[in-house]
C-alpha atoms as an extended CHARMM CRD file, in Angstrom:
* protein
*
       118  EXT
         1         1  MET       CA              0.0020000000       -0.0200000000       -0.0100000000  PROA      1               0.0000000000
         2         2  ASN       CA              1.3750000000        3.4930000000       -0.9650000000  PROA      2               0.0000000000
         3         3  ASP       CA              1.4690000000        6.4720000000        1.3930000000  PROA      3               0.0000000000
         4         4  GLY       CA             -1.6680000000        8.0700000000       -0.3320000000  PROA      4               0.0000000000
         5         5  GLU       CA             -3.6180000000        4.8520000000       -0.0240000000  PROA      5               0.0000000000
         6         6  ARG       CA             -2.6500000000        4.5360000000        3.5430000000  PROA      6               0.0000000000
         7         7  VAL       CA             -3.3950000000        8.1170000000        4.6230000000  PROA      7               0.0000000000
         8         8  ARG       CA             -6.7440000000        8.1590000000        2.6220000000  PROA      8               0.0000000000
         9         9  ARG       CA             -7.8490000000        5.1520000000        4.5670000000  PROA      9               0.0000000000
        10        10  GLU       CA             -6.7810000000        6.5310000000        7.7720000000  PROA      10              0.0000000000
        11        11  VAL       CA             -8.4980000000        9.8080000000        7.2470000000  PROA      11              0.0000000000
        12        12  LEU       CA            -11.6640000000        8.7730000000        5.3980000000  PROA      12              0.0000000000
        13        13  GLY       CA            -11.9550000000        5.0020000000        6.6240000000  PROA      13              0.0000000000
        14        14  ASP       CA            -11.7770000000        1.7570000000        4.8330000000  PROA      14              0.0000000000
        15        15  GLU       CA            -15.3890000000        1.7130000000        4.1390000000  PROA      15              0.0000000000
        16        16  HSD       CA            -15.5110000000        4.9630000000        2.2770000000  PROA      16              0.0000000000
        17        17  VAL       CA            -12.3620000000        4.1630000000        0.2650000000  PROA      17              0.0000000000
        18        18  ASP       CA            -13.4210000000        0.7420000000       -0.6680000000  PROA      18              0.0000000000
        19        19  ARG       CA            -16.7580000000        2.0370000000       -1.7800000000  PROA      19              0.0000000000
        20        20  ALA       CA            -15.0150000000        4.6700000000       -3.9440000000  PROA      20              0.0000000000
        21        21  ARG       CA            -12.7070000000        2.0380000000       -5.5080000000  PROA      21              0.0000000000
        22        22  ALA       CA            -15.6750000000       -0.4130000000       -5.9970000000  PROA      22              0.0000000000
        23        23  ARG       CA            -17.6460000000        2.4080000000       -8.1570000000  PROA      23              0.0000000000
        24        24  ALA       CA            -14.5370000000        3.0450000000      -10.0980000000  PROA      24              0.0000000000
        25        25  ASP       CA            -14.7550000000        2.0480000000      -13.7530000000  PROA      25              0.0000000000
        26        26  ASP       CA            -12.6450000000        2.7390000000      -16.8860000000  PROA      26              0.0000000000
        27        27  PHE       CA            -14.0360000000        6.1750000000      -16.8560000000  PROA      27              0.0000000000
        28        28  THR       CA            -13.2070000000        7.0470000000      -13.3080000000  PROA      28              0.0000000000
        29        29  ALA       CA            -10.3550000000        4.8240000000      -12.2740000000  PROA      29              0.0000000000
        30        30  ASP       CA             -7.6650000000        7.3060000000      -13.3750000000  PROA      30              0.0000000000
        31        31  PHE       CA             -9.2450000000       10.1490000000      -11.3550000000  PROA      31              0.0000000000
        32        32  GLN       CA             -9.3400000000        7.6770000000       -8.2750000000  PROA      32              0.0000000000
        33        33  ASP       CA             -5.7110000000        7.0230000000       -8.9090000000  PROA      33              0.0000000000
        34        34  LEU       CA             -4.9770000000       10.7340000000       -9.2160000000  PROA      34              0.0000000000
        35        35  ILE       CA             -6.6540000000       12.0130000000       -5.8420000000  PROA      35              0.0000000000
        36        36  THR       CA             -5.0760000000        9.1260000000       -4.1580000000  PROA      36              0.0000000000
        37        37  ARG       CA             -1.5530000000       10.1030000000       -5.2680000000  PROA      37              0.0000000000
        38        38  TYR       CA             -1.7920000000       13.7400000000       -5.3030000000  PROA      38              0.0000000000
        39        39  ALA       CA             -4.3190000000       14.8550000000       -2.4840000000  PROA      39              0.0000000000
        40        40  TRP       CA             -3.5810000000       11.9290000000       -0.2090000000  PROA      40              0.0000000000
        41        41  GLY       CA             -0.0130000000       10.9890000000       -1.1910000000  PROA      41              0.0000000000
        42        42  GLU       CA              1.5540000000       14.3330000000       -1.9090000000  PROA      42              0.0000000000
        43        43  ILE       CA             -0.4500000000       16.9670000000        0.1160000000  PROA      43              0.0000000000
        44        44  TRP       CA             -1.9640000000       15.0280000000        3.3410000000  PROA      44              0.0000000000
        45        45  THR       CA              1.5390000000       13.4400000000        3.8550000000  PROA      45              0.0000000000
        46        46  ARG       CA              3.4890000000       16.8000000000        3.9940000000  PROA      46              0.0000000000
        47        47  PRO       CA              4.9900000000       17.5240000000        7.3840000000  PROA      47              0.0000000000
        48        48  GLY       CA              4.0920000000       21.2180000000        7.4420000000  PROA      48              0.0000000000
        49        49  LEU       CA              0.5470000000       20.8490000000        8.8920000000  PROA      49              0.0000000000
        50        50  ASP       CA             -0.9450000000       18.0850000000       11.0650000000  PROA      50              0.0000000000
        51        51  ARG       CA             -4.0150000000       16.2390000000       10.1740000000  PROA      51              0.0000000000
        52        52  ARG       CA             -6.1720000000       18.2760000000       12.4700000000  PROA      52              0.0000000000
        53        53  THR       CA             -5.1680000000       21.4900000000       11.0180000000  PROA      53              0.0000000000
        54        54  ARG       CA             -5.5410000000       19.9560000000        7.4540000000  PROA      54              0.0000000000
        55        55  SER       CA             -9.1510000000       19.0120000000        8.3970000000  PROA      55              0.0000000000
        56        56  CYS       CA             -9.9120000000       22.5770000000        9.5460000000  PROA      56              0.0000000000
        57        57  VAL       CA             -8.6520000000       24.0210000000        6.3070000000  PROA      57              0.0000000000
        58        58  THR       CA            -10.4120000000       21.4860000000        4.2130000000  PROA      58              0.0000000000
        59        59  LEU       CA            -13.6740000000       21.9820000000        6.0890000000  PROA      59              0.0000000000
        60        60  ALA       CA            -13.4640000000       25.8770000000        5.6530000000  PROA      60              0.0000000000
        61        61  MET       CA            -12.7050000000       25.5100000000        2.0580000000  PROA      61              0.0000000000
        62        62  LEU       CA            -15.2940000000       23.0120000000        1.1310000000  PROA      62              0.0000000000
        63        63  ALA       CA            -18.0330000000       25.0870000000        3.1940000000  PROA      63              0.0000000000
        64        64  ALA       CA            -16.8090000000       28.3520000000        1.4770000000  PROA      64              0.0000000000
        65        65  LEU       CA            -17.0920000000       26.7750000000       -1.9860000000  PROA      65              0.0000000000
        66        66  GLY       CA            -20.4350000000       24.9630000000       -1.3550000000  PROA      66              0.0000000000
        67        67  HSD       CA            -19.2070000000       21.4210000000       -1.9100000000  PROA      67              0.0000000000
        68        68  GLU       CA            -21.5290000000       19.7340000000        0.3640000000  PROA      68              0.0000000000
        69        69  THR       CA            -20.8790000000       16.0090000000       -0.5180000000  PROA      69              0.0000000000
        70        70  GLU       CA            -17.2500000000       16.4590000000        0.1280000000  PROA      70              0.0000000000
        71        71  LEU       CA            -17.9710000000       18.8360000000        3.2150000000  PROA      71              0.0000000000
        72        72  GLU       CA            -20.1310000000       15.9910000000        4.8480000000  PROA      72              0.0000000000
        73        73  MET       CA            -17.2820000000       13.4570000000        4.0440000000  PROA      73              0.0000000000
        74        74  HSD       CA            -14.7530000000       15.6750000000        5.6810000000  PROA      74              0.0000000000
        75        75  VAL       CA            -16.9280000000       16.3070000000        8.8280000000  PROA      75              0.0000000000
        76        76  HSD       CA            -16.4030000000       12.6280000000        9.4540000000  PROA      76              0.0000000000
        77        77  ALA       CA            -12.6570000000       12.7160000000        8.4980000000  PROA      77              0.0000000000
        78        78  ALA       CA            -12.3450000000       15.6530000000       11.0060000000  PROA      78              0.0000000000
        79        79  LEU       CA            -13.6900000000       13.6560000000       13.8170000000  PROA      79              0.0000000000
        80        80  ARG       CA            -11.3660000000       10.7130000000       12.8650000000  PROA      80              0.0000000000
        81        81  ASN       CA             -8.4450000000       13.3650000000       12.9950000000  PROA      81              0.0000000000
        82        82  GLY       CA             -9.3040000000       14.3630000000       16.4480000000  PROA      82              0.0000000000
        83        83  LEU       CA            -11.5370000000       17.3920000000       15.9820000000  PROA      83              0.0000000000
        84        84  THR       CA            -14.4410000000       17.8280000000       18.4190000000  PROA      84              0.0000000000
        85        85  ARG       CA            -17.8810000000       18.9120000000       17.5560000000  PROA      85              0.0000000000
        86        86  ASP       CA            -17.0530000000       22.2420000000       19.0910000000  PROA      86              0.0000000000
        87        87  GLU       CA            -14.0100000000       22.7750000000       17.0200000000  PROA      87              0.0000000000
        88        88  ILE       CA            -15.9620000000       21.9780000000       13.8220000000  PROA      88              0.0000000000
        89        89  LYS       CA            -18.5240000000       24.5090000000       14.9260000000  PROA      89              0.0000000000
        90        90  GLU       CA            -15.8380000000       27.1250000000       15.4130000000  PROA      90              0.0000000000
        91        91  VAL       CA            -14.5330000000       26.4450000000       11.8950000000  PROA      91              0.0000000000
        92        92  LEU       CA            -17.9140000000       26.9700000000       10.4530000000  PROA      92              0.0000000000
        93        93  LEU       CA            -18.3040000000       30.3040000000       12.4480000000  PROA      93              0.0000000000
        94        94  GLN       CA            -15.1530000000       31.4210000000       11.0050000000  PROA      94              0.0000000000
        95        95  VAL       CA            -16.4170000000       30.5160000000        7.5200000000  PROA      95              0.0000000000
        96        96  ALA       CA            -19.5830000000       32.8330000000        8.2990000000  PROA      96              0.0000000000
        97        97  VAL       CA            -17.2830000000       35.8430000000        8.8100000000  PROA      97              0.0000000000
        98        98  TYR       CA            -14.9080000000       35.3070000000        5.8170000000  PROA      98              0.0000000000
        99        99  ALA       CA            -17.0200000000       33.4450000000        3.1810000000  PROA      99              0.0000000000
       100       100  GLY       CA            -20.4120000000       34.7390000000        4.1860000000  PROA      100             0.0000000000
       101       101  VAL       CA            -23.3840000000       33.7850000000        6.1460000000  PROA      101             0.0000000000
       102       102  PRO       CA            -25.2160000000       31.7330000000        3.3790000000  PROA      102             0.0000000000
       103       103  ALA       CA            -22.2710000000       29.5820000000        2.8980000000  PROA      103             0.0000000000
       104       104  ALA       CA            -21.9380000000       28.8320000000        6.6680000000  PROA      104             0.0000000000
       105       105  ASN       CA            -25.6230000000       28.3500000000        7.0020000000  PROA      105             0.0000000000
       106       106  ARG       CA            -25.6270000000       25.5270000000        4.4000000000  PROA      106             0.0000000000
       107       107  ALA       CA            -22.5290000000       24.1990000000        5.9640000000  PROA      107             0.0000000000
       108       108  PHE       CA            -23.9240000000       23.9750000000        9.3290000000  PROA      108             0.0000000000
       109       109  ALA       CA            -26.9130000000       22.1090000000        7.9350000000  PROA      109             0.0000000000
       110       110  VAL       CA            -24.5300000000       19.6300000000        6.3340000000  PROA      110             0.0000000000
       111       111  ALA       CA            -22.2870000000       19.1260000000        9.3740000000  PROA      111             0.0000000000
       112       112  GLN       CA            -25.3200000000       18.9020000000       11.6590000000  PROA      112             0.0000000000
       113       113  ARG       CA            -26.6900000000       15.9550000000        9.5810000000  PROA      113             0.0000000000
       114       114  ALA       CA            -23.1970000000       14.4600000000        9.4490000000  PROA      114             0.0000000000
       115       115  LEU       CA            -22.8710000000       14.6820000000       13.2630000000  PROA      115             0.0000000000
       116       116  GLY       CA            -26.2040000000       13.0760000000       13.6810000000  PROA      116             0.0000000000
       117       117  GLY       CA            -27.8990000000       16.2210000000       14.9370000000  PROA      117             0.0000000000
       118       118  ALA       CA            -30.6560000000       16.5130000000       12.2710000000  PROA      118             0.0000000000
């Protein structure tokens, strides 16, 4: 198992990665390989930020950009990386100030669902 595969599994969980791999076909297999090698193998393995910090940054960016499916996935990943519900809430409050209330409003709804609160 390469570093990207290992980190992807540690952060997202075996079940998620296995599902993504099982859904891959001739059209999407190269994309799965790309994100495993570059996002997980090159970026998430860099020593400059720990996984908790990477999770905070990722949550904020996904919320600001309105990428709800990935946001929900990364709320679960943030918990796996040691963030608490309160820390996730603080990240989303930060989003409200810097990316706008509508983005944070939607992100809170997504996170609430992911955290089992709705």
